[in-house]
C-alpha positions, -999 to 999 in steps of 0.1 A, spaced: 32 -157 -175 5 -179 -151 -5 -161 -122 -19 -175 -89 -57 -177 -82 -49 -160 -52 -22 -137 -59 1 -118 -34 -15 -85 -47 -49 -92 -35 -35 -81 -3 -38 -47 -14 -73 -46 -11 -63 -50 32 -45 -22 31 -74 -2 12 -99 -13 40 -80 -13 69 -61 17 60 -100 35 58 -107 19 89 -76 37 105 -89 73 87 -125 64 103 -105 63 141 -89 96 137 -119 112 122 -136 100 155 -114 115 180 -116 145 154 -149 150 145 -168 133 168 -182 103 141 -198 73 148 -165 50 159 -185 18 150 -179 28 115 -140 23 115 -141 -6 137 -163 -23 112 -141 -15 85 -112 -28 110 -126 -61 112 -136 -68 74 -99 -57 70 -91 -82 94 -108 -112 85 -102 -107 46 -69 -110 55 -71 -142 77 -89 -151 45 -60 -145 22 -29 -157 50 -48 -187 47 -54 -191 11 -14 -179 1 0 -202 27 -23 -232 9 -11 -225 -23 28 -225 -14 18 -258 -2 -2 -272 -30 8 -255 -60 50 -243 -52 52 -241 -88 32 -213 -96 43 -197 -59 79 -195 -70 68 -182 -103 52 -151 -86 84 -147 -64 105 -148 -98 81 -126 -117 100 -93 -118 67 -72 -110 45 -97 -95 70 -108 -68 70 -71 -53 33 -79 -40 48 -104 -13 59 -75 8 17 -65 9 15 -99 33 40 -84 57 23 -47 54 -10 -61 59 2 -82 87 13 -46 105 -19 -31 99 -43 -56 116 -21 -53 144 -32 -17 145 -65 -30 141 -61 -58 169 -43 -29 200 -76 -13 214 -87 -47 220 -53 -76 226 -20 -57 232 -1 -90 233 -21 -101 200 -11 -71 182 28 -73 192 25 -105 179 13 -98 150 36 -65 141 64 -89 152 54 -113 124 47 -90 104 82 -63 105 99 -97 105 82 -106 71 89 -73 58 122 -66 68 127 -101 51 113 -97 26 131 -63 18 163 -75 21 160 -103 -3 141 -86 -33 169 -54 -31 196 -77 -30 179 -89 -64 178 -57 -80 214 -44 -70 225 -74 -88 210 -60 -120 199 -68 -148 166 -56 -150 146 -47 -177 134 -12 -176 102 -22 -191 95 -39 -160 99 -8 -136 66 -1 -122 54 19 -88 59 -21 -72 92 -13 -63 79 7 -35 60 -19 -21 90 -41 -2 109 -16 17 91 21 11 54 10 20 74 -19 50 95 11 63 67 36 66 40 8 81 66 -5 103 72 29 116 34 36 123 34 7 142 62 5 166 52 36 174 17 31 182 29 5 203 47 24 218 86 22 207 89 59 188 127 55 186 124 22 167 97 40 144 128 69 135 147 42 124 122 25 101 112 60 88 144 69 82 153 35 59 115 41 42 125 79 32 156 73 15 146 41 -1 115 63 -13 138 90 -28 163 71 -42 134 44 -63 112 74 -72 143 87 -91 145 52 -111 110 50 -118 104 85 -129 133 81 -156 120 51 -163 82 64 -173 103 95 -187 121 79 -216 108 41 -219 80 36 -239 45 38 -219 31 14 -195 10 -7 -212 -28 -5 -206 -28 -40 -177 -3 -25 -157 -13 16 -160 -34 12 -125 -2 7 -105 7 44 -107 -16 45 -81 8 34 -61 26 68 -66 7 80 -40 11 63 -8 47 72 -1 44 111 3 13 104 23 18 70 40 51 89 46 34 119 64 11 93 87 44 79 95 64 111 104 34 121 125 33 92 139 69 92 155 77 122 162 57 148 189 35 179 185 37 208 170 44 187 137 63 214 118 68 220 81 82 187 72 41 172 75 32 201 56 59 192 28 55 159 25 20 165 22 18 187 -4 40 164 -25 9 138 -19 -12 164 -31 6 171 -60 8 130 -67 -28 127 -66 -36 156 -88 -13 147 -114 -27 108 -114 -61 127 -114 -49 143 -149 -40 108 -163 -70 92 -152 -87 84 -185 -54 74 -197 -50 50 -164 -86 37 -174 -77 23 -208 -74 -12 -189 -111 -18 -172 -119 -22 -136 -98 -52 -120 -85 -55 -92 -50 -42 -98 -69 -8 -91 -71 -13 -50 -31 1 -59 -48 36 -55 -66 29 -23 -37 32 6 -24 60 -7 -62 78 -12 -66 64 25 -36 79 40 -43 114 21 -72 114 42 -60 103 78 -25 129 73 -44 159 76 -66 143 103 -36 133 124 -23 170 122 -57 188 128 -56 162 163 -22 178 169 -36 212 167 -30 220 131 -58 247 119 -47 258 87 -49 247 54 -56 212 60 -84 211 79 -100 229 51 -91 198 26 -93 176 58 -136 167 48 -129 166 10 -102 144 10 -119 124 38 -150 121 17 -131 117 -17 -116 86 2 -148 68 11 -159 71 -27 -129 57 -43 -129 29 -18 -166 20 -22 -161 22 -59 -130 -2 -54 -151 -21 -33 -184 -24 -54 -164 -31 -88 -146 -62 -68 -178 -77 -57 -190 -72 -92 -161 -92 -109 -171 -118 -79 -201 -123 -88 -191 -127 -127 -169 -154 -120 -139 -130 -131 -121 -121 -98 -98 -147 -101 -91 -151 -139 -57 -149 -147 -45 -127 -173 -45 -149 -209 -9 -140 -219 25 -123 -203 34 -91 -221 68 -93 -241 87 -74 -211 73 -100 -187 91 -123 -212 119 -106 -213 125 -103 -179 117 -139 -171 148 -159 -155 158 -128 -131 154 -138 -97 
Protein backbone atom coordinates (compact mmCIF):
# COMPACT_ATOMS: atom_id res chain seq x y z
CA UNK A 1 0.00 0.00 0.00
CA UNK A 2 1.31 3.43 -0.94
CA UNK A 3 0.11 6.08 1.47
CA UNK A 4 -0.21 9.62 0.17
CA UNK A 5 2.09 12.22 1.73
CA UNK A 6 -1.13 13.85 3.00
CA UNK A 7 -3.24 10.97 4.34
CA UNK A 8 -6.77 11.58 5.55
CA UNK A 9 -5.72 10.31 8.97
CA UNK A 10 -3.98 13.63 9.59
CA UNK A 11 -7.42 15.19 10.15
CA UNK A 12 -7.27 13.38 13.50
CA UNK A 13 -4.91 16.14 14.66
CA UNK A 14 -7.73 18.64 14.10
CA UNK A 15 -10.03 16.55 16.28
CA UNK A 16 -7.51 16.51 19.12
CA UNK A 17 -6.66 20.21 19.03
CA UNK A 18 -10.23 21.41 18.54
CA UNK A 19 -11.43 18.91 21.13
CA UNK A 20 -9.02 20.35 23.67
CA UNK A 21 -10.14 23.84 22.69
CA UNK A 22 -13.71 22.81 23.45
CA UNK A 23 -12.64 21.49 26.85
CA UNK A 24 -10.97 24.83 27.62
CA UNK A 25 -14.12 26.70 26.61
CA UNK A 26 -16.15 24.72 29.15
CA UNK A 27 -13.37 25.05 31.74
CA UNK A 28 -13.57 28.81 31.32
CA UNK A 29 -17.28 28.75 32.09
CA UNK A 30 -16.94 26.32 35.01
CA UNK A 31 -13.63 27.30 36.61
CA UNK A 32 -12.98 30.74 35.17
CA UNK A 33 -9.83 29.68 33.34
CA UNK A 34 -8.47 32.13 30.73
CA UNK A 35 -10.71 32.08 27.64
CA UNK A 36 -7.78 32.95 25.38
CA UNK A 37 -6.37 29.43 25.68
CA UNK A 38 -9.47 27.74 24.32
CA UNK A 39 -9.90 30.28 21.52
CA UNK A 40 -6.25 29.95 20.53
CA UNK A 41 -6.59 26.18 20.34
CA UNK A 42 -9.73 26.56 18.24
CA UNK A 43 -7.89 28.93 15.91
CA UNK A 44 -4.95 26.54 15.56
CA UNK A 45 -7.33 23.67 14.87
CA UNK A 46 -9.17 25.74 12.26
CA UNK A 47 -5.98 26.78 10.49
CA UNK A 48 -4.74 23.19 10.49
CA UNK A 49 -8.10 22.04 9.10
CA UNK A 50 -7.95 24.61 6.29
CA UNK A 51 -4.38 23.60 5.45
CA UNK A 52 -5.27 19.90 5.33
CA UNK A 53 -8.44 20.48 3.29
CA UNK A 54 -6.39 22.29 0.64
CA UNK A 55 -3.69 19.60 0.55
CA UNK A 56 -6.22 16.77 0.55
CA UNK A 57 -8.14 18.41 -2.29
CA UNK A 58 -4.92 18.86 -4.25
CA UNK A 59 -4.17 15.16 -3.78
CA UNK A 60 -7.41 14.22 -5.55
CA UNK A 61 -6.54 16.61 -8.37
CA UNK A 62 -2.89 15.78 -8.99
CA UNK A 63 -2.62 12.22 -7.66
CA UNK A 64 -6.09 10.67 -8.07
CA UNK A 65 -4.74 7.12 -8.21
CA UNK A 66 -3.14 7.51 -4.78
CA UNK A 67 -6.32 9.06 -3.43
CA UNK A 68 -8.41 6.18 -4.78
CA UNK A 69 -6.02 3.61 -3.32
CA UNK A 70 -6.49 5.23 0.07
CA UNK A 71 -10.27 5.20 -0.37
CA UNK A 72 -10.18 1.50 -1.27
CA UNK A 73 -7.78 0.44 1.48
CA UNK A 74 -9.67 -1.52 4.18
CA UNK A 75 -8.01 0.43 7.00
CA UNK A 76 -6.99 3.83 5.67
CA UNK A 77 -10.34 4.44 3.97
CA UNK A 78 -12.22 5.01 7.21
CA UNK A 79 -10.06 8.01 8.05
CA UNK A 80 -11.67 9.88 5.15
CA UNK A 81 -14.72 10.21 7.38
CA UNK A 82 -12.66 12.54 9.57
CA UNK A 83 -12.86 15.20 6.87
CA UNK A 84 -16.53 15.72 7.66
CA UNK A 85 -16.08 15.33 11.42
CA UNK A 86 -13.28 17.90 11.48
CA UNK A 87 -15.39 20.31 9.42
CA UNK A 88 -18.23 20.06 11.93
CA UNK A 89 -15.81 20.74 14.78
CA UNK A 90 -14.51 23.82 12.97
CA UNK A 91 -18.14 24.94 12.72
CA UNK A 92 -18.32 24.83 16.51
CA UNK A 93 -15.12 26.85 16.69
CA UNK A 94 -16.67 29.50 14.42
CA UNK A 95 -20.10 29.61 16.09
CA UNK A 96 -19.34 32.33 18.69
CA UNK A 97 -18.06 34.61 15.92
CA UNK A 98 -20.37 33.98 12.95
CA UNK A 99 -23.51 31.87 13.00
CA UNK A 100 -23.94 31.91 9.18
CA UNK A 101 -20.39 30.64 8.74
CA UNK A 102 -20.92 28.00 11.42
CA UNK A 103 -24.13 26.83 9.75
CA UNK A 104 -22.44 26.60 6.36
CA UNK A 105 -19.50 24.63 7.74
CA UNK A 106 -21.74 22.36 9.78
CA UNK A 107 -23.97 21.69 6.78
CA UNK A 108 -20.99 20.77 4.63
CA UNK A 109 -19.50 18.59 7.36
CA UNK A 110 -22.78 16.80 8.11
CA UNK A 111 -23.54 16.11 4.44
CA UNK A 112 -20.02 14.75 3.84
CA UNK A 113 -20.22 12.67 7.01
CA UNK A 114 -23.56 11.11 6.09
CA UNK A 115 -22.59 10.49 2.49
CA UNK A 116 -19.30 8.82 3.37
CA UNK A 117 -20.87 6.77 6.17
CA UNK A 118 -23.55 5.44 3.82
CA UNK A 119 -20.98 4.57 1.15
CA UNK A 120 -18.55 2.87 3.51
CA UNK A 121 -21.21 1.00 5.47
CA UNK A 122 -22.71 -0.22 2.20
CA UNK A 123 -19.32 -1.68 1.30
CA UNK A 124 -18.97 -3.38 4.68
CA UNK A 125 -22.43 -4.95 4.50
CA UNK A 126 -21.41 -6.75 1.31
CA UNK A 127 -18.94 -8.87 3.30
CA UNK A 128 -15.64 -10.32 2.19
CA UNK A 129 -13.56 -8.46 4.80
CA UNK A 130 -10.37 -9.94 6.22
CA UNK A 131 -10.62 -10.06 10.03
CA UNK A 132 -7.04 -8.86 10.30
CA UNK A 133 -8.06 -5.49 8.87
CA UNK A 134 -10.73 -4.95 11.53
CA UNK A 135 -9.54 -2.13 13.79
CA UNK A 136 -11.19 0.72 15.73
CA UNK A 137 -11.10 2.86 12.58
CA UNK A 138 -14.48 1.25 11.83
CA UNK A 139 -15.99 3.64 14.37
CA UNK A 140 -15.01 6.74 12.42
CA UNK A 141 -17.53 6.92 9.55
CA UNK A 142 -20.73 6.27 11.51
CA UNK A 143 -20.07 6.56 15.26
CA UNK A 144 -17.74 9.57 15.35
CA UNK A 145 -19.64 11.23 12.53
CA UNK A 146 -23.05 10.78 14.16
CA UNK A 147 -21.96 11.90 17.64
CA UNK A 148 -20.26 15.06 16.38
CA UNK A 149 -23.27 15.78 14.17
CA UNK A 150 -25.41 15.52 17.31
CA UNK A 151 -23.16 17.93 19.21
CA UNK A 152 -23.12 20.42 16.34
CA UNK A 153 -26.86 20.29 15.73
CA UNK A 154 -27.58 20.90 19.40
CA UNK A 155 -25.12 23.80 19.55
CA UNK A 156 -26.91 25.41 16.61
CA UNK A 157 -30.27 25.07 18.37
CA UNK A 158 -31.57 21.93 16.65
CA UNK A 159 -31.55 19.34 19.48
CA UNK A 160 -34.26 17.20 17.85
CA UNK A 161 -32.02 16.63 14.82
CA UNK A 162 -29.18 16.02 17.23
CA UNK A 163 -31.18 13.31 18.98
CA UNK A 164 -31.68 11.51 15.68
CA UNK A 165 -27.94 11.64 15.03
CA UNK A 166 -27.21 10.46 18.58
CA UNK A 167 -29.45 7.45 18.06
CA UNK A 168 -27.62 6.57 14.85
CA UNK A 169 -24.29 6.88 16.62
CA UNK A 170 -25.00 4.91 19.77
CA UNK A 171 -26.48 1.86 18.08
CA UNK A 172 -23.75 1.87 15.42
CA UNK A 173 -21.20 1.95 18.27
CA UNK A 174 -22.73 -1.05 20.03
CA UNK A 175 -22.89 -3.08 16.83
CA UNK A 176 -19.36 -2.27 15.70
CA UNK A 177 -17.88 -2.81 19.16
CA UNK A 178 -19.11 -6.39 19.21
CA UNK A 179 -17.38 -7.06 15.87
CA UNK A 180 -14.17 -5.35 17.00
CA UNK A 181 -13.95 -7.13 20.35
CA UNK A 182 -14.53 -10.47 18.63
CA UNK A 183 -11.53 -9.70 16.41
CA UNK A 184 -9.36 -8.62 19.34
CA UNK A 185 -10.28 -11.70 21.37
CA UNK A 186 -9.99 -14.35 18.67
CA UNK A 187 -7.64 -13.25 15.87
CA UNK A 188 -3.87 -12.80 16.00
CA UNK A 189 -2.63 -9.64 17.79
CA UNK A 190 -2.55 -6.33 15.99
CA UNK A 191 0.85 -5.63 14.44
CA UNK A 192 2.77 -2.82 16.19
CA UNK A 193 2.05 -0.27 13.45
CA UNK A 194 -1.70 -0.63 14.02
CA UNK A 195 -1.73 -0.73 17.83
CA UNK A 196 -1.94 3.06 18.34
CA UNK A 197 -5.32 2.91 16.57
CA UNK A 198 -6.68 1.29 19.75
CA UNK A 199 -6.74 4.84 21.10
CA UNK A 200 -9.91 5.32 19.05
CA UNK A 201 -11.56 2.81 21.37
CA UNK A 202 -11.77 5.55 24.00
CA UNK A 203 -13.78 7.90 21.78
CA UNK A 204 -17.25 6.27 21.44
CA UNK A 205 -18.22 6.31 25.13
CA UNK A 206 -16.61 9.69 25.88
CA UNK A 207 -17.72 11.56 22.77
CA UNK A 208 -21.04 9.79 23.18
CA UNK A 209 -21.34 11.26 26.67
CA UNK A 210 -20.72 14.76 25.33
CA UNK A 211 -23.28 14.15 22.57
CA UNK A 212 -25.83 12.88 25.09
CA UNK A 213 -25.35 15.94 27.27
CA UNK A 214 -25.72 18.15 24.20
CA UNK A 215 -29.07 16.76 23.05
CA UNK A 216 -30.74 16.43 26.46
CA UNK A 217 -31.79 18.93 29.11
CA UNK A 218 -30.67 19.06 32.76
CA UNK A 219 -30.51 17.14 34.96
CA UNK A 220 -28.52 14.58 33.00
CA UNK A 221 -29.63 11.59 35.07
CA UNK A 222 -27.85 8.27 35.34
CA UNK A 223 -27.28 7.70 31.61
CA UNK A 224 -24.45 10.23 31.38
CA UNK A 225 -22.66 8.67 34.35
CA UNK A 226 -23.08 5.21 32.82
CA UNK A 227 -21.58 6.30 29.50
CA UNK A 228 -18.72 8.10 31.22
CA UNK A 229 -18.06 5.08 33.44
CA UNK A 230 -17.50 2.92 30.38
CA UNK A 231 -15.21 5.60 28.99
CA UNK A 232 -13.16 5.52 32.18
CA UNK A 233 -12.89 1.73 31.92
CA UNK A 234 -11.61 2.04 28.34
CA UNK A 235 -9.05 4.61 29.49
CA UNK A 236 -7.76 2.28 32.22
CA UNK A 237 -7.53 -0.67 29.81
CA UNK A 238 -5.58 1.46 27.34
CA UNK A 239 -3.29 2.59 30.16
CA UNK A 240 -2.67 -1.05 31.07
CA UNK A 241 -1.89 -1.81 27.38
CA UNK A 242 0.32 1.23 26.84
CA UNK A 243 3.67 -0.66 27.04
CA UNK A 244 2.37 -3.09 24.39
CA UNK A 245 1.01 -0.28 22.21
CA UNK A 246 4.24 1.70 22.49
CA UNK A 247 6.22 -1.07 20.81
CA UNK A 248 5.34 1.10 17.82
CA UNK A 249 7.64 4.18 17.95
CA UNK A 250 5.92 7.54 17.95
CA UNK A 251 4.02 8.26 14.75
CA UNK A 252 1.05 10.47 13.77
CA UNK A 253 -1.18 7.44 14.39
CA UNK A 254 -0.91 8.18 18.13
CA UNK A 255 -3.28 11.09 17.56
CA UNK A 256 -5.94 8.35 17.64
CA UNK A 257 -5.89 8.83 21.41
CA UNK A 258 -6.50 12.58 21.30
CA UNK A 259 -10.20 12.94 20.62
CA UNK A 260 -11.29 10.40 23.19
CA UNK A 261 -8.94 11.91 25.77
CA UNK A 262 -10.23 15.45 25.23
CA UNK A 263 -13.84 14.24 25.32
CA UNK A 264 -13.06 12.43 28.59
CA UNK A 265 -11.99 15.81 29.97
CA UNK A 266 -14.95 17.70 28.49
CA UNK A 267 -17.78 15.43 29.64
CA UNK A 268 -17.29 15.89 33.42
CA UNK A 269 -16.99 19.65 32.92
CA UNK A 270 -20.29 19.68 31.03
CA UNK A 271 -21.86 17.72 33.91
CA UNK A 272 -20.53 20.17 36.49
CA UNK A 273 -21.89 23.01 34.38
CA UNK A 274 -25.29 21.32 34.62
CA UNK A 275 -25.11 21.10 38.40
CA UNK A 276 -23.35 17.78 39.08
CA UNK A 277 -21.24 17.94 42.25
CA UNK A 278 -20.53 14.27 42.84
CA UNK A 279 -17.82 11.92 41.61
CA UNK A 280 -17.35 13.72 38.30
CA UNK A 281 -16.47 16.94 40.13
CA UNK A 282 -13.64 15.09 41.85
CA UNK A 283 -12.39 13.49 38.64
CA UNK A 284 -12.73 16.54 36.39
CA UNK A 285 -9.49 18.39 37.31
CA UNK A 286 -7.35 15.28 36.91
CA UNK A 287 -8.90 14.35 33.57
CA UNK A 288 -8.52 17.92 32.32
CA UNK A 289 -4.84 18.06 33.25
CA UNK A 290 -4.23 14.63 31.71
CA UNK A 291 -5.86 15.70 28.43
CA UNK A 292 -3.64 18.77 28.23
CA UNK A 293 -0.50 16.75 28.91
CA UNK A 294 -1.37 14.08 26.33
CA UNK A 295 -2.17 16.59 23.57
CA UNK A 296 1.04 18.47 24.41
CA UNK A 297 3.07 15.25 24.11
CA UNK A 298 1.41 14.43 20.78
CA UNK A 299 2.10 17.95 19.51
CA UNK A 300 5.76 17.91 20.53
CA UNK A 301 6.22 14.46 19.02
CA UNK A 302 4.62 15.52 15.76
CA UNK A 303 6.68 18.70 15.53
CA UNK A 304 9.79 16.62 16.20
CA UNK A 305 8.92 14.30 13.30
CA UNK A 306 8.34 17.33 11.08
CA UNK A 307 11.68 18.84 12.05
CA UNK A 308 13.38 15.55 11.14
CA UNK A 309 11.56 15.43 7.80
CA UNK A 310 9.79 12.22 8.81
CA UNK A 311 6.22 13.45 9.19
CA UNK A 312 5.20 12.69 5.60
CA UNK A 313 7.11 9.46 5.17
CA UNK A 314 5.08 6.55 3.90
CA UNK A 315 5.37 3.09 5.47
CA UNK A 316 7.92 0.91 3.73
CA UNK A 317 5.72 -2.07 2.92
CA UNK A 318 2.10 -3.16 3.33
CA UNK A 319 1.18 -5.71 5.95
CA UNK A 320 0.12 -9.19 4.89
CA UNK A 321 -3.43 -8.44 6.05
CA UNK A 322 -3.56 -5.33 3.93
CA UNK A 323 -2.31 -7.28 0.92
CA UNK A 324 -5.05 -9.86 1.40
CA UNK A 325 -7.66 -7.14 1.60
CA UNK A 326 -6.71 -5.53 -1.71
CA UNK A 327 -9.65 -5.30 -4.03
CA UNK A 328 -12.23 -4.73 -1.29
CA UNK A 329 -13.98 -1.47 -2.16
